[in-house]
C-alpha positions in Angstrom: 26.1 -9.9 -28.1 29.1 -8.3 -26.5 29.3 -9.1 -22.8 28.6 -6.3 -20.4 30.8 -6.4 -17.2 30.3 -4.1 -14.2 32.8 -4.3 -11.4 32.4 -3.1 -7.9 35.8 -3.7 -6.4 38.0 -0.7 -5.6 39.7 0.8 -8.7 43.1 -0.7 -8.2 45.6 -1.6 -10.9 48.4 -4.1 -11.4 50.0 -6.6 -9.1 50.1 -4.2 -6.2 46.3 -3.7 -6.4 45.6 -7.4 -6.4 47.8 -7.8 -3.3 45.9 -5.1 -1.5 42.6 -6.6 -2.5 43.4 -10.1 -1.3 45.0 -8.8 1.9 41.8 -7.0 2.7 39.6 -10.0 2.1 41.8 -12.4 4.1 42.1 -9.9 6.9 38.3 -9.6 7.0 38.0 -13.4 7.2 40.6 -13.7 9.9 38.8 -11.0 12.0 35.5 -12.8 11.4 36.9 -16.1 12.6 38.3 -14.5 15.7 34.8 -13.3 16.6 32.2 -15.8 15.3 29.4 -13.3 16.1 30.6 -10.9 13.4 28.9 -11.3 10.0 30.9 -12.0 6.8 32.3 -8.9 5.0 31.5 -8.2 1.4 34.3 -6.3 -0.4 33.5 -6.5 -4.1 30.6 -7.1 -6.5 30.7 -8.0 -10.2 27.8 -8.2 -12.7 28.3 -10.1 -15.9 25.4 -9.7 -18.3 25.4 -11.5 -21.7 21.7 -11.0 -22.6 20.5 -14.6 -22.5 22.2 -15.1 -19.1 23.6 -13.0 -16.3 25.8 -13.7 -13.3 26.1 -11.5 -10.2 28.9 -12.3 -7.7 29.9 -10.9 -4.3 33.4 -11.6 -2.8 32.9 -12.4 0.9 35.2 -13.0 3.9 33.2 -16.2 4.6 30.5 -18.4 3.1 26.7 -17.8 3.3 23.7 -19.8 2.4 21.4 -17.9 0.0 18.1 -18.4 -1.8 16.8 -16.5 -4.9 13.2 -16.1 -6.2 11.5 -13.9 -8.8 8.9 -11.3 -7.9 6.6 -9.2 -10.1 5.3 -5.6 -10.1 8.0 -4.7 -11.0 10.0 -7.7 -12.1 12.9 -8.4 -9.8 15.0 -11.2 -8.4 15.2 -11.3 -4.6 18.2 -13.0 -3.0 18.1 -13.5 0.8 20.9 -14.7 3.1 22.1 -14.2 6.6 23.6 -10.8 7.6 26.6 -9.5 5.6 28.6 -6.4 6.3 28.7 -4.7 2.8 31.8 -2.7 2.4 31.0 -1.8 -1.2 30.0 1.5 -2.7 26.3 1.2 -3.4 26.6 3.1 -6.7 28.2 0.0 -8.2 24.7 -1.4 -8.7 23.6 1.5 -10.9 24.0 0.5 -14.6 24.3 3.8 -16.4 23.2 2.6 -19.8 22.3 -1.1 -20.0 22.9 -2.7 -23.4 20.0 -3.5 -25.6 18.9 -7.0 -24.6 20.5 -7.0 -21.2 18.7 -8.9 -18.4 19.6 -6.7 -15.4 18.9 -2.9 -15.1 20.4 -2.4 -11.7 21.0 -4.1 -8.3 20.9 -3.1 -4.7 22.2 -4.7 -1.5 22.0 -4.1 2.2 20.5 -5.2 5.6 16.8 -6.3 5.3 16.1 -7.0 8.9 17.8 -8.2 12.1 20.3 -10.8 11.0 19.1 -10.8 7.4 20.6 -9.3 4.2 19.1 -8.9 0.8 20.1 -8.3 -2.8 17.5 -6.9 -5.2 18.1 -7.3 -8.9 15.9 -5.1 -11.2 15.2 -6.9 -14.4 15.1 -5.4 -17.9 13.7 -8.6 -19.3 12.1 -11.7 -17.7 14.8 -14.0 -16.1 14.6 -16.9 -13.7 17.3 -17.8 -11.1 19.0 -21.1 -12.2 21.7 -21.4 -9.5 22.8 -19.8 -6.3 26.1 -21.1 -4.9 28.9 -20.1 -2.6 32.4 -21.2 -3.5 35.8 -20.8 -1.8 37.9 -18.3 -3.6 41.1 -20.2 -2.6 41.3 -23.8 -1.5 41.3 -24.3 2.2 40.6 -20.6 3.0 37.4 -18.9 4.3 37.0 -16.2 1.7 34.2 -17.2 -0.6 32.3 -15.9 -3.6 28.5 -15.8 -3.7 27.3 -16.5 -7.3 23.8 -15.8 -8.5 23.1 -17.1 -12.0 20.1 -16.0 -14.1 18.8 -17.2 -17.4 16.3 -15.5 -19.7 12.9 -17.1 -19.6 9.4 -16.5 -21.2 7.2 -14.0 -19.5 4.6 -16.7 -18.6 7.3 -18.8 -17.0 8.5 -15.9 -15.0 5.0 -15.0 -13.8 4.2 -18.6 -12.9 7.5 -19.1 -11.0 7.0 -15.8 -9.1 3.4 -16.8 -8.2 4.6 -20.1 -6.8 7.5 -18.6 -4.9 5.4 -15.8 -3.4 2.0 -16.9 -1.9 -0.5 -14.0 -1.3 0.0 -12.3 2.0 -2.8 -12.6 4.6 -5.5 -10.0 4.5 -4.9 -7.2 7.1 -7.2 -6.8 10.0 -9.8 -4.0 9.8 -8.4 -0.6 10.6 -9.4 0.6 14.0 -9.0 4.1 15.3 -8.2 4.9 19.0 -10.3 7.4 20.7 -8.3 8.3 23.8 -5.0 10.1 24.5 -2.5 8.0 26.4 -1.2 9.2 29.8 2.3 10.4 30.0 4.4 12.7 27.8 3.5 12.8 24.1 5.2 10.2 22.0 7.1 11.6 19.0 7.9 8.9 16.4 10.8 9.9 14.1 10.9 7.9 10.9 14.3 8.1 9.1 13.4 7.2 5.5 14.7 4.2 3.6 17.5 2.1 5.0 19.3 -1.2 4.4 18.8 -2.5 0.9 16.8 0.7 0.1 19.4 3.5 -0.1 16.9 6.2 -1.3 18.2 9.1 -3.4 21.9 9.4 -4.3 23.8 12.6 -4.6 27.3 13.6 -5.7 30.3 12.2 -4.0 28.4 9.0 -3.1 26.1 10.8 -0.6 23.2 8.4 0.1 19.8 9.5 1.4 19.4 6.8 4.0 22.6 7.9 5.8 21.8 11.6 5.7 18.3 11.3 7.1 19.4 8.8 9.8 22.1 11.3 11.0 19.4 14.0 11.2 17.0 11.7 13.0 19.5 11.0 15.7 20.1 14.7 16.1 16.4 15.4 16.4 16.0 12.5 18.9 18.8 13.9 21.0 17.3 17.4 21.1 13.8 16.1 21.9 15.2 13.9 24.8 17.1 16.9 26.1 13.8 18.8 26.5 12.5 16.1 28.8 9.0 16.8 27.5 8.5 13.9 25.1 9.0 10.2 24.7 10.9 9.5 21.4 10.6 6.4 19.3 12.5 5.7 16.1 11.2 3.5 13.3 14.7 2.2 12.7 17.8 2.3 14.9 20.3 1.1 12.3 20.9 0.8 8.6 18.1 -1.7 8.2 15.2 -1.9 5.8 11.7 -1.2 7.3 8.6 -1.5 5.1 6.2 1.4 5.0 3.5 -0.7 6.7 5.9 -1.6 9.6 6.8 2.1 10.0 3.1 2.9 10.6 2.7 -0.2 12.8 5.6 0.9 15.0 4.0 4.3 15.4 0.6 2.8 16.3 2.1 0.4 18.8 4.0 3.3 20.4 0.7 5.2 20.7 2.2 8.1 18.7 1.0 11.6 19.2 3.0 12.9 16.2 4.8 11.1 13.3 7.7 12.8 11.5 9.2 11.1 8.5 12.6 12.5 7.4 13.8 12.4 3.8 16.0 14.1 1.2 15.4 14.3 -2.5 17.5 14.5 -5.7 16.6 16.0 -9.1 18.3 16.3 -12.5 18.1 20.1 -12.0 20.8 21.2 -9.6 19.4 24.7 -8.8 16.3 23.4 -6.9 16.9 23.6 -3.1 15.5 24.1 0.3 13.3 22.2 2.9 9.7 21.2 2.2 7.1 19.9 4.6 4.5 17.5 3.2 1.2 16.4 4.6 -1.2 13.7 3.4 -4.0 14.4 0.9 -6.1 12.4 -1.5 -5.0 14.6 -4.3 -1.5 16.1 -4.7 -1.1 19.8 -4.3 1.1 19.9 -7.4 3.0 17.8 -9.9 6.2 17.8 -7.9 4.4 16.6 -4.7 2.8 13.8 -6.8 6.3 12.8 -8.1 7.8 12.7 -4.6 4.9 10.7 -3.2 5.1 8.2 -6.1 8.9 7.7 -5.4 8.5 7.4 -1.7 5.5 5.0 -2.0 7.7 2.7 -4.1 10.1 2.1 -1.2 8.7 -1.4 -0.5 9.4 -2.3 -4.2 12.9 -1.0 -4.0 13.5 -3.1 -0.9 12.0 -6.2 -2.4 9.0 -6.3 0.0 5.8 -7.8 -1.2 3.6 -4.9 -2.3 0.4 -6.9 -2.7 -2.0 -5.7 -0.2 -5.7 -6.2 0.6 -7.6 -3.1 1.3 -8.4 -2.9 5.0 -12.0 -2.5 6.1 -13.2 0.4 8.2 -14.3 -0.7 11.6 -15.6 2.6 13.0 -18.2 5.0 11.6 -16.1 7.8 13.1 -13.1 6.8 10.9 -13.6 9.5 8.4 -14.0 12.2 11.0 -10.9 11.0 12.9 -8.9 11.0 9.6 -10.0 14.6 8.8 -9.1 15.7 12.3 -5.6 14.2 12.3 -4.9 15.6 8.8 -6.1 19.0 10.0 -3.6 18.8 13.0 -0.9 17.7 10.5 -1.6 20.9 8.5 -1.3 23.0 11.7 2.0 21.4 12.6 3.3 21.8 9.1 2.5 25.5 9.1 4.2 25.9 12.6 7.3 24.0 11.5 7.7 26.2 8.4 7.4 29.3 10.6 10.0 28.0 13.0 12.3 27.0 10.2 12.2 30.5 8.7 15.4 32.3 9.7 17.1 29.0 10.6 17.3 27.1 7.4 16.5 27.6 3.8 13.0 26.8 2.6 11.9 25.6 -0.8 10.0 28.2 -2.9 6.9 26.2 -2.1 7.5 24.8 1.4 4.1 23.4 2.3 2.8 20.7 0.0 0.6 17.6 0.2 0.1 14.3 -1.6 -1.0 10.7 -1.0 2.0 9.4 1.0 1.4 5.9 2.2 3.4 6.4 5.4 1.3 9.5 6.3 -2.1 7.9 5.9 -2.7 6.5 9.4 -5.8 8.2 10.9 -4.6 7.7 14.5 -2.1 10.6 14.7 -0.9 13.7 12.8 1.9 12.8 10.3 4.2 14.9 8.2 7.1 14.1 5.8 10.0 16.6 5.9 12.3 16.7 2.8 15.4 18.3 4.3 16.7 19.4 1.0 18.1 18.1 -2.3 21.1 15.8 -2.7 21.4 17.2 -6.2 22.1 20.8 -4.9 25.6 21.4 -3.6 24.6 24.0 -0.9 21.9 21.6 0.4 24.4 18.8 0.6 26.8 21.0 2.5 24.0 21.9 4.9 22.7 18.4 5.5 26.1 16.9 6.1 27.0 19.7 8.5 26.7 18.9 12.2 26.1 22.6 12.9 23.2 22.8 10.4 21.6 19.7 11.8 21.8 21.0 15.4 20.4 24.4 14.4 17.5 23.1 12.4 16.7 20.2 14.8 16.4 22.8 17.5 14.0 24.7 15.4 11.9 21.6 14.8 11.8 20.9 18.5 10.5 24.4 19.0 7.7 23.7 16.5 6.9 20.4 18.3 6.8 22.2 21.7 4.5 24.9 20.4 2.3 22.2 18.8 1.8 20.5 22.2 1.7 23.6 24.4 -1.4 23.5 26.6 -2.2 27.1 25.8 -2.0 26.7 22.1 -5.4 26.6 20.4 -4.0 24.2 17.8 -2.7 21.7 20.4 -4.0 18.2 19.7 -4.1 17.6 23.5 -6.6 20.4 24.1 -8.4 21.1 20.8 -11.6 19.4 19.6 -12.2 17.8 16.2 -14.4 20.8 15.3 -11.6 23.2 16.2 -9.1 21.3 14.0 -11.5 20.9 11.1 -12.4 24.6 11.2 -8.7 25.5 11.1 -8.1 23.1 8.3 -10.7 24.8 6.2 -8.5 27.9 6.3 -5.4 25.9 5.3 -6.5 24.9 1.8 -3.9 25.4 -0.9 -4.1 28.9 -2.3 -5.8 30.4 0.8 -4.4 33.8 1.6 -4.4 32.9 5.3 -1.5 30.5 4.7 0.8 33.5 3.7 3.9 32.4 5.6 7.1 33.6 4.0 8.9 31.0 2.0 12.6 31.9 2.4 15.0 32.6 5.2 16.5 36.1 5.1 
C-alpha cells in the first residue's frame, strides 16, 4: 500500500525554509531553558500511515515523557504527557480522505488539564500502541521528537487491551437537589464550550469554535461584572479541556442560579446563519436540534475522556418536580433572551429549540445553550470575530439576565413558585401561538 504522509509543519520550501524551521525550534528550546517553568513548544506534527502500521510525531523544543493507551466507544488512542505549548495549526490533524486500509482517521492535540496535554488519535481500524519514545533531533541539543508508533491488531486484542488500560470509573453518588436559594447576588455560570484538545467546530481561515466562544464568554463576564449585580463563574479560564460532567459540577459547587453554555456551529450549507437558544428536553424539538445535541454530547469522546457512566440514582422524591421547575425557568429565560437579542443581533429562523443536551440536564438551576452563529457562514464569522458585535450582543444578554432576576418580574426564579413556573412552561410548548416572538432582527 502506498504510504500516506500528512505534514503539519509550516509550508516552507528549500534550504531557506529548513533554516527558518530549525531556527524556530532552537529558539523555542533556548527560551524554555532560560525559564524552566515554561512548557516545551511543539512546532510541527507529521503522520505516516502505511495501513499495517502508523507513526505520529511531534517536533518539540524539549523532551517529554508520554504514555499511550487504547480506548473504545469510539476506538481511539490516547496519548498523555506533561503540558506542551502547541504552536501548530489544529487543521493538520484532519485527514481529508484517508486511504482505504489506513489506521488513523484524524488526530487532535491540546491542553487536557492543568499541567497536562493530550493527543487523541481517531482510528479507522483497530490498532495498538507499540512504542512511545522521545528522541533528540540533533545530538547534544534540547529539541526532541515525540514518536507514537501503532500497529494493526485484531479487534479482540484491541478491546482486551483497552479494558485492561481503562478500569471502570467509580459509580457516581446519588443525585441530590438543593432546596434553598443561597444568600448574596445570583451566581451566573458561563460555560465556554470545548477547549484544549477539543477544538469544537472549525470554520474557514482556521477559525476554531473553542477560541470564538471563549472570547465571547470573557466579554459577557466583563459586562456582568460591570453591572455589580451578579457573581460570575467560568467553567474554564484558559484553553483547557473540561469534561461535560465537570462543567455541571463546577456550576453546582458554585451554587449557580443560571447556567449559560456558549457555542458556535458549522454546517456544510453556508447560507444557514443566526443565533439560536437551546433548552433541555427529553425529546428534541426538531432534527437540527437533535444533531446539535448529539455533536455537543460527544465532546467527552472528542477529548478522550472516559464516557462510561453509571446512571445516578434519584435521592429525593421532589426530583422530578424540581427538574420540571428549572426547565420551565430555562424556557422563560430563553424567550427573554431571544426578545432582547432581537434588534441587536441576527437570529436563526427558528431561534428557540430544545434537545437532550447533557450539559443542561442538572435539575438544580436553569440552563441554556446559546449557539452564537455558524462558522460556516461568512457573515456570522465576521460578527463573532468582531469586538463591537461581541460587546453589543453581550450587553443584550446581560439585559435578559437582569430582567430574569428582577424582583418585580413574575418569571423571576428568586420570587416565583414552582407552580408559577410550571404554569408558564405549559404555555411555552413548541408550536404554541403564545411563543410568537419575531425571529429576525430588522
